[in-house]
C-alpha positions as CSV (number, residue, x, y, z in Angstrom):
1,M,68.5,144.2,-2.5
2,K,71.2,146.3,-0.9
3,T,74.0,147.8,-3.1
4,N,77.4,148.0,-1.4
5,F,79.5,151.0,-2.4
6,K,82.9,151.9,-1.1
7,Q,83.8,155.5,-1.0
8,I,87.4,156.0,-2.0
9,S,89.3,158.6,-0.1
10,L,92.2,160.7,-1.4
11,C,94.5,158.8,1.0
12,D,93.5,155.5,-0.6
13,I,94.3,156.9,-4.1
14,Y,97.6,158.3,-2.8
15,D,98.6,155.0,-1.2
16,D,97.8,153.1,-4.5
17,V,99.8,155.5,-6.6
18,K,102.6,155.5,-4.2
19,S,102.7,151.7,-4.2
20,F,102.8,151.6,-8.0
21,F,105.6,154.2,-8.0
22,E,107.7,152.3,-5.5
23,D,106.9,148.7,-6.5
24,D,105.8,148.6,-10.1
25,K,107.1,151.5,-12.2
26,P,105.9,150.2,-15.5
27,K,102.3,150.0,-14.1
28,F,102.8,153.6,-12.8
29,I,103.7,154.8,-16.3
30,E,100.8,152.9,-17.8
31,L,98.5,154.9,-15.5
32,F,99.6,158.1,-17.2
33,D,99.1,156.6,-20.6
34,S,95.6,155.6,-19.6
35,F,94.4,158.7,-17.8
36,I,96.3,161.7,-19.2
37,D,95.7,162.9,-22.7
38,F,98.5,165.3,-23.5
39,S,96.9,166.4,-26.7
40,E,94.1,168.1,-24.7
41,I,96.5,169.8,-22.4
42,I,98.9,171.3,-24.9
43,P,97.6,174.6,-26.4
44,S,97.5,175.0,-30.1
45,S,100.1,177.8,-30.0
46,F,102.6,175.1,-28.8
47,Y,101.7,172.9,-31.7
48,D,102.3,175.8,-34.1
49,H,105.7,176.7,-32.7
50,Y,106.9,173.1,-32.4
51,Y,106.0,172.2,-36.0
52,F,106.7,175.6,-37.6
53,P,110.3,175.1,-38.9
54,I,109.5,171.7,-40.4
55,D,106.3,169.9,-41.0
56,H,107.5,166.6,-39.7
57,R,109.5,165.8,-36.6
58,D,110.8,162.4,-35.4
59,F,109.0,162.8,-32.1
60,S,105.5,164.2,-31.5
61,I,105.0,167.1,-29.1
62,E,102.8,164.8,-27.0
63,S,105.6,162.3,-26.6
64,M,108.1,165.1,-25.7
65,F,105.7,166.4,-23.0
66,C,105.2,162.9,-21.7
67,V,108.9,162.3,-21.4
68,I,109.5,165.6,-19.6
69,F,106.6,164.9,-17.3
70,L,107.9,161.5,-16.4
71,Q,111.4,162.7,-16.0
72,K,110.2,165.2,-13.4
73,I,108.0,162.8,-11.5
74,L,110.5,160.0,-11.4
75,S,113.3,162.5,-10.5
76,I,115.6,161.5,-13.3
77,P,118.4,164.1,-13.5
78,N,119.0,164.2,-17.2
79,T,117.9,162.8,-20.5
80,H,120.7,160.3,-20.8
81,C,119.5,158.7,-17.5
82,L,116.0,158.8,-18.9
83,F,117.1,156.9,-21.9
84,V,118.9,154.3,-19.8
85,T,115.8,154.0,-17.5
86,H,113.6,153.4,-20.6
87,L,115.9,150.5,-21.7
88,I,115.5,148.9,-18.2
89,F,111.7,149.0,-18.4
């Protein structure tokens, strides 16, 4: 019995991500939610400084990093536009 495997090239991955970005932005954002764990990327010193003045914040540091990350990737010029974009999705 022969097993058929398909090797995925970097170009194929780029084309898929580009098509999500251009055609289906909610799916593109879901990819980040599925594959990037911001809690593993953020150093503990950031946590300490973010939560130092008060123990509780309205938004977690992970959500703040995610928003900034998406803002840069989607080329959204400011946070007001980011909020309006969120309402559209």
